[in-house]
N, C-alpha and C positions, 0 to 999 in steps of 0.2 A: 157459634154460642157470640149471644146478643148481649151486647154489651147496653147495664140502661142510664139513662144518659142523668151528671151529675145535674140537681134542680141550685143548686150557687152557683155554676156556672155561666155564662156568658152567653148567649153565639160570637164567633169569631169574628174578625169584622166592626161589629157594632160600635165600636170604641175610636175606628175611625170618622166614620160617620157621623157619631158627635163633635171628634174633632174638626171633622169639615163644616159642618153646621155654625159652629161656635167664629169658625174663623172668616166662614161668610158674612157669619151678621157681623162681626167686626166692620169687614169691610165695609158695610151698606148702612154701617153709620158714621165710619171717617173715622174708627180707632187704628192708629194704629199698628202695621204687623212686624214684631219682630223677626229678627232673621236677614236684613239686610244690612248693611252697614252705615255707619252715621255718618249722613254727609258734610262732607267739610265747606262745600258755595251752594247758595243759591241755586245756581245753573244745578250742578251736583243730586242737589235736591226735587226741584224741576223732571230732569231726566228722569227718579226711581217713581215719580208716582205717576210715569208715562207708560212706567213700563209696569206699572203696580198695579194704577185704577183703568188706563186709559182713556179714554172720553177729549174733550176740550180742555186747555191749560186756561184758566179766562185771565188772572191775575198771582202775583209772586211777592212775594218781600219782607226781608227778615226783621225779626227782631230780639234786643239783648232783653230777656227777663231774670232777673237774679244771677247772672251773672253769664249763663246757659243762653245762647242763641238758638231759635224759635223760627224756623222755618215757615210761615199760611200763605198755603198755595188755596184757589180758589178752582173748580178744575167742574165744567157739566159733564154729566156722564152719557152714556153714553143711549138712557135713558129720561132723557134732557132732566134731571136733577142738579141745581146745584152744588155741591159739597165743599165748604172750607178743611183743609185738614190741615193739620198743626204737625209737623218733623219738625222732633228733637237734634237740633247739628250735634258734630265730633265733637267733641273735650275744646278742642284748637281751633274751631271753627269760624269764619271769619265774619263778621253778618252782609 
């Protein structure tokens, strides 16, 4: 006996494709992607960017904004585009 497809159900796996596309878009425009621990030092922030984005680090600095440490890292991507990434430091981060 053949079961009729339910028109209200989406095909399996479509949600994963949408999620993957959204994550790639966030990376492409330099938005932070959650799921990694907030770095406590500038060196940790640079290492995190090297792991997650690749490319070559052009510069890195730390700033304090409204009491929060933010690491600003400039990267030359493998596609030869310059990206400025901002990573929020951990609560006890050092500038």
